[in-house]
N, C-alpha and C positions, 0 to 999 in steps of 0.2 A: 503492499500500500503506500501512497506517497503522503508525505507529510503534508498533514490539513487538510487531508480530504478523509480521515477515519471517521467525524460523525458527519459527514456531509449525507445525505439521503439518496439513493440513486435518482438519478434524472426520471426515469422510469416512473419512481414513484411519484414524482412533482407533476409529471404530465397524467399521470391518473387521476392525481386529485382534481387537479385542473378541469378534466373532464367530465369526473362525477359532479364539481359544482355546476358547471355549465349543462347538464342534462338537467338537475336537481333546479338551475333556474329556468330553463326551457319549459319543463311541466308544470311549475308553479305560473307561469305567467299564464297558461291556456287555462281557461276552467272545463270543468268536465261536462262533456253534453247531459243535460237533463234527459231521465229515460221516465217519461210519464206513463210507460206501459208496465211497470214492474210494480205491481200490487201486492196486497198479501190481504187474503180475506180476515176479517173478523168476527163475520157472524153470518150465518146463511142458514136457512130453513134447510132443515131436512124433508119435512114434511107437509102438504098446506096443514093448516091450523082446523080445528075440529068449527064447522059450520061454514066452512070457504070452500067453493068451487074453482077449481082452475080451468079457464077457456083455453088455453094455448099458449102462445107468444103475444107480446103485446104488439099491436100495430107501428111500423117504425115513424108513420108520420104523425102519431096521436101527441099531444102535449103533455107536458106535465110538470110541477112544481119540484125543483130540487131544493133541498135547503142543506146546507153546508154549516156543520158545527165548528169552530175552532178553538183550539186550546187557550184559555185564559192565562194571561201571562201572572199576573199578579192577584191572584183568588185568594192566597193566604193572607194578602194583606187587606184584602177585604173582610174574611171571616174574623182578624183580629181587631178591624176597625168596627165593626158591628159590635163584638163582645164590651168596646173600651166605653160605646157612646149608649151601651143598652145597661149597662152593671154600676150603679152606683157606688157599689164596693168592691169593683175592679182596682187588682193591685196596684196598677199604676197611679190612682189617683184615690188619697185618702183624707178626708177632712180633719185637719188639726185639733186638738183637744184646746188648745188656747184660746181665749177671748178675739182671737184675729179671725176673721172672716174671710180671708184668704185661702186658697188649695195650697197646697204642698207644692204641687207642679203646676206649673204655669199653663200649661199646655193639655188642662184636663180638659177631657170631649163627652162626658157625660150629658148626655141629652141634644148634645151638638152633632144631631144626623148629619148625613152624607149628602150632597146635593146630586142630583141626576149626572149632573156633569163628573163629577169626582168617582162616582160610582162604576160609569161609562170606562173610566180613564182604570180604573182598576181592574175592568174584567178585560178590557181590548187585548188581543193577543201580540203577541211581540213584535215589533217590527217587520223581523226575518220572515215571520210565518204570513204575515198580509203580502209579502213581495213575491215569494212563493207559490201563492196561493193566485195571485196576480198573471203571475208568469203561467201558472197550469190554466187560466182561463184562458189567458191569450193566444198558449200552446193551440187553445181547443177553436179558435175563432171566437172568443166572446172577448165584447170590451168590457173589462172590469169596470169602468166605471157607468156599465149600463144596469149591474147587478144592485139589487136592494142588500142594502145592510142595515144591521141594528145599531141601534145608537154606539155601542161598545165597538160595533165591528166583526163581534165575535159570531155573528148569526149571518151568513151569506142566503139569500134567495133568487131563485132564477128559475124563469120558465125555460122549458128546452126541450125538443121532439125527443122521442124514445130512443131514435136511431142514437143522437148526439148523446145521451145521457150513457148509453149502450156502451159506445167510443170512449168517453171520459172516464167511467168505470170500470172499463174491462168486463165488464158482466152483461148478461141477458136477462131482461125484464119479462113477464108476464103479466096476462091479464087474468085476473082474479075477481071473485064477488063475493058477496055474503049471503 
Protein backbone atom coordinates (compact mmCIF):
# COMPACT_ATOMS: atom_id res chain seq x y z
CA UNK A 1 0.00 0.00 0.00
CA UNK A 2 1.08 3.52 -0.66
CA UNK A 3 1.59 5.98 2.16
CA UNK A 4 -1.44 8.15 2.91
CA UNK A 5 -3.89 5.88 1.09
CA UNK A 6 -4.42 3.25 3.80
CA UNK A 7 -7.62 4.81 5.19
CA UNK A 8 -8.96 6.14 1.89
CA UNK A 9 -12.00 4.16 0.68
CA UNK A 10 -11.75 2.67 -2.77
CA UNK A 11 -13.05 4.82 -5.62
CA UNK A 12 -15.73 2.24 -6.42
CA UNK A 13 -17.31 2.72 -2.97
CA UNK A 14 -17.46 6.46 -3.57
CA UNK A 15 -19.25 6.03 -6.90
CA UNK A 16 -21.62 3.44 -5.39
CA UNK A 17 -22.61 5.94 -2.71
CA UNK A 18 -23.12 8.72 -5.29
CA UNK A 19 -25.23 6.41 -7.47
CA UNK A 20 -27.32 5.31 -4.48
CA UNK A 21 -28.00 8.91 -3.44
CA UNK A 22 -28.92 9.83 -7.01
CA UNK A 23 -31.40 6.94 -7.23
CA UNK A 24 -32.97 7.92 -3.92
CA UNK A 25 -33.31 11.52 -5.13
CA UNK A 26 -34.91 10.43 -8.40
CA UNK A 27 -37.36 8.08 -6.67
CA UNK A 28 -38.39 10.76 -4.16
CA UNK A 29 -38.88 13.41 -6.84
CA UNK A 30 -41.63 11.44 -8.60
CA UNK A 31 -44.79 10.71 -6.64
CA UNK A 32 -46.13 7.22 -6.91
CA UNK A 33 -49.21 6.95 -9.12
CA UNK A 34 -52.40 6.51 -7.12
CA UNK A 35 -54.24 3.24 -7.56
CA UNK A 36 -57.93 3.96 -7.23
CA UNK A 37 -58.86 0.33 -7.92
CA UNK A 38 -57.05 -1.17 -4.94
CA UNK A 39 -59.90 -1.54 -2.42
CA UNK A 40 -60.56 -3.98 0.34
CA UNK A 41 -64.08 -4.98 1.31
CA UNK A 42 -64.97 -3.96 4.87
CA UNK A 43 -68.44 -5.51 4.83
CA UNK A 44 -70.63 -7.38 2.41
CA UNK A 45 -73.93 -9.18 2.71
CA UNK A 46 -73.60 -12.94 2.35
CA UNK A 47 -77.34 -13.36 1.96
CA UNK A 48 -80.36 -11.18 1.32
CA UNK A 49 -81.84 -9.94 4.62
CA UNK A 50 -85.12 -11.57 5.68
CA UNK A 51 -88.10 -9.84 4.11
CA UNK A 52 -86.13 -8.47 1.16
CA UNK A 53 -86.40 -9.71 -2.43
CA UNK A 54 -83.50 -9.70 -4.92
CA UNK A 55 -84.53 -8.56 -8.41
CA UNK A 56 -81.12 -8.86 -10.09
CA UNK A 57 -78.43 -6.40 -11.15
CA UNK A 58 -79.30 -2.73 -10.70
CA UNK A 59 -79.87 -0.95 -14.03
CA UNK A 60 -76.64 0.87 -14.96
CA UNK A 61 -78.45 4.08 -15.95
CA UNK A 62 -80.42 4.46 -12.69
CA UNK A 63 -79.32 7.22 -10.32
CA UNK A 64 -78.45 6.71 -6.70
CA UNK A 65 -77.44 8.91 -3.80
CA UNK A 66 -73.94 8.14 -2.52
CA UNK A 67 -72.89 9.23 0.94
CA UNK A 68 -69.24 9.11 1.89
CA UNK A 69 -68.31 9.48 5.56
CA UNK A 70 -64.78 10.70 6.27
CA UNK A 71 -62.81 10.12 9.45
CA UNK A 72 -63.13 13.05 11.82
CA UNK A 73 -59.66 14.29 12.66
CA UNK A 74 -60.18 15.82 16.14
CA UNK A 75 -63.11 13.84 17.52
CA UNK A 76 -61.27 13.20 20.82
CA UNK A 77 -61.06 16.97 21.35
CA UNK A 78 -64.79 17.31 20.73
CA UNK A 79 -65.56 14.64 23.33
CA UNK A 80 -63.22 16.29 25.87
CA UNK A 81 -64.85 19.66 25.23
CA UNK A 82 -68.31 18.18 25.74
CA UNK A 83 -67.29 16.83 29.14
CA UNK A 84 -65.67 20.11 30.14
CA UNK A 85 -68.68 22.29 29.26
CA UNK A 86 -71.25 19.87 30.68
CA UNK A 87 -69.84 18.97 34.08
CA UNK A 88 -69.46 21.66 36.77
CA UNK A 89 -67.27 19.32 38.81
CA UNK A 90 -64.92 18.48 35.96
CA UNK A 91 -61.39 18.02 37.34
CA UNK A 92 -60.00 20.96 35.35
CA UNK A 93 -62.48 23.44 36.82
CA UNK A 94 -62.84 23.68 40.58
CA UNK A 95 -64.58 26.49 42.45
CA UNK A 96 -62.25 27.94 45.09
CA UNK A 97 -63.36 27.62 48.72
CA UNK A 98 -62.24 31.16 49.57
CA UNK A 99 -64.59 34.10 49.38
CA UNK A 100 -63.08 34.98 46.01
CA UNK A 101 -65.64 34.46 43.27
CA UNK A 102 -63.06 33.77 40.58
CA UNK A 103 -62.35 30.32 39.25
CA UNK A 104 -58.94 28.79 39.85
CA UNK A 105 -58.54 28.25 36.14
CA UNK A 106 -59.32 31.31 34.03
CA UNK A 107 -60.38 29.23 31.06
CA UNK A 108 -63.30 27.61 32.83
CA UNK A 109 -65.60 26.22 30.20
CA UNK A 110 -68.55 24.91 32.22
CA UNK A 111 -71.71 26.11 30.50
CA UNK A 112 -69.74 27.71 27.65
CA UNK A 113 -71.11 25.40 24.97
CA UNK A 114 -69.43 25.12 21.60
CA UNK A 115 -70.69 27.13 18.64
CA UNK A 116 -71.67 25.35 15.45
CA UNK A 117 -68.45 26.61 13.85
CA UNK A 118 -66.35 25.20 16.70
CA UNK A 119 -68.04 21.79 16.39
CA UNK A 120 -67.54 21.81 12.62
CA UNK A 121 -63.84 22.57 13.08
CA UNK A 122 -63.48 19.65 15.50
CA UNK A 123 -65.28 17.11 13.28
CA UNK A 124 -63.56 18.21 10.07
CA UNK A 125 -61.37 15.56 8.44
CA UNK A 126 -57.63 16.11 8.18
CA UNK A 127 -56.76 18.32 5.16
CA UNK A 128 -54.79 15.41 3.64
CA UNK A 129 -57.95 13.28 3.76
CA UNK A 130 -59.96 15.96 1.98
CA UNK A 131 -57.28 16.34 -0.68
CA UNK A 132 -57.13 12.58 -1.25
CA UNK A 133 -60.91 12.24 -1.55
CA UNK A 134 -61.06 15.22 -3.93
CA UNK A 135 -58.37 13.53 -6.07
CA UNK A 136 -60.41 10.32 -6.08
CA UNK A 137 -63.54 12.21 -7.14
CA UNK A 138 -61.63 14.03 -9.90
CA UNK A 139 -60.20 10.71 -11.10
CA UNK A 140 -63.81 9.56 -11.57
CA UNK A 141 -64.81 12.73 -13.50
CA UNK A 142 -66.64 14.32 -10.58
CA UNK A 143 -65.91 17.95 -9.86
CA UNK A 144 -65.19 18.09 -6.09
CA UNK A 145 -66.88 21.49 -5.86
CA UNK A 146 -70.12 20.02 -7.25
CA UNK A 147 -70.72 17.62 -4.34
CA UNK A 148 -72.65 18.57 -1.21
CA UNK A 149 -70.60 18.55 2.00
CA UNK A 150 -71.78 18.74 5.59
CA UNK A 151 -70.73 21.77 7.64
CA UNK A 152 -67.62 20.02 8.91
CA UNK A 153 -66.95 18.36 5.51
CA UNK A 154 -67.00 14.96 7.23
CA UNK A 155 -69.94 13.77 5.10
CA UNK A 156 -69.99 14.04 1.30
CA UNK A 157 -73.22 13.49 -0.63
CA UNK A 158 -73.50 13.14 -4.39
CA UNK A 159 -75.81 11.68 -7.01
CA UNK A 160 -74.28 9.19 -9.45
CA UNK A 161 -75.45 6.53 -11.86
CA UNK A 162 -75.23 2.92 -10.78
CA UNK A 163 -72.57 2.35 -13.46
CA UNK A 164 -70.47 5.22 -12.11
CA UNK A 165 -70.83 3.99 -8.51
CA UNK A 166 -69.72 0.53 -9.60
CA UNK A 167 -66.63 1.98 -11.30
CA UNK A 168 -65.82 4.17 -8.30
CA UNK A 169 -66.18 1.42 -5.71
CA UNK A 170 -65.16 -1.60 -7.76
CA UNK A 171 -68.35 -3.43 -6.76
CA UNK A 172 -71.60 -4.43 -8.44
CA UNK A 173 -74.96 -3.24 -7.19
CA UNK A 174 -78.19 -5.21 -7.09
CA UNK A 175 -81.81 -4.15 -7.11
CA UNK A 176 -83.75 -5.28 -4.03
CA UNK A 177 -87.05 -4.40 -2.41
CA UNK A 178 -88.93 -5.05 0.80
